[in-house]
N, C-alpha and C positions, 0 to 999 in steps of 0.2 A: 232465235230470232239475229240477224247479221249487224254487227257493230256501225257499222254505217246506215242502215234502217233506224237501227232504233238512236242513234243522235239525231236522226232528221226529225223522227214522227217526234224524240222529246222535246225539239226546238219549236215545232208547229203548235202541239198541246201548250207549252207555255206564253207561246202569242197568245194562247186563247184564254188563256187563264189571266192571263194582263189585260186584253181589252174586259175580258168580263168583268172586271173586279175594277176598271176605269169605269165602265156603265155602271154598276151597283153604286158605286164610290161617288158617281154624280149627280148634285143637290136637285137636278132635275128631273131625276129617277124617280126619286119618293113621290112627285106626285104623279107619278105611273100606276095603273094599277096592281092591286097585289095580285092576281093572276098573273101577271106579266115578272112582274118582280119574282114571282115563286118560280117561275119556268130559267128566269136568268139564272136563281140562286141553283137550280137546279143542275144547270148547266154546270155552272161551276163547280160542283160538287164530283159530278162527272168524268170532269176532265183532270180534277185533283187526283182522284182514284188510279186514273188511265196514267199520269204522270208518274204516282207512287207505285203502281206495278209496274213500268219501265227503269226505276231506277233502281228496282229490288232484284234479288237474286232469285234465279228460276232452275227447275233439276232439270238436269240436262244426263241421256243415255250415252256413255262413254263405248263406242266399237275399238274391238281390239282386232289389228290385222290376223292374228292367227285364231279371231273367233272368238267369241264370247260378249258380252258386256259386263258394264258398270254402271253407275250414276255419280254424277258431281254433279255441282254448284255454280252459275256464272250470272252474271248480269247479264249477256247475249252470249252466241255462240263463239265468240272467238275470245271473250274471256271465263268463259268454261272449255272450252278447248285446251287452253292455258292452265288451268287449274286441273288440269287430269293427266297433263304433261308433270305436274308437280307431283302429283297424286299416286300416278300410277306410271312410273320411270322407264320401266321397261329392261333395266339393267340386266333381268335373267334370260331374255330375248321373247319373254311370253305376252308380255303385256304393253304391245307396242299401241301404242294410241294412233288408231287408223282415222275416225273421225268424233263430231258428236252432233246430237238431234235433242230437239228440245224433247222433252220427256210426258208423254203423256198416261193415263192412268191405262187405257187398252193396249199403249205399246208396253209398258212394263208386264202386264197381265199376261201380253203375248210371250214375250222374252223368256215370264216364268215359268211357262206350261212345256219348256225344255226340260226343267229338272224333275218334273213328274214322269 
């Protein structure tokens, strides 16, 4: 996920969390049906989990100019690229970081098949 996309989405999710908290904590809300209360609380939990995911580190695949790959972690693509540059400085000319992509189980499995 790109840095600006993550920041934008995190802002929108936080706005929804704040709005749901205002509704849930409103004294008028307590007179609503318990079914509606449960729905709002479930929505709040979903948004809180999404925000936690957006703010947490994710695994990225690092692709090198000379070929090959490895992994690193970052909150977003820009952070992962910066971390890859620190972890793989390319001083020997072999491990020069070309780019990073969000890792997936199938992507890593496909890359690992090159070793067999």
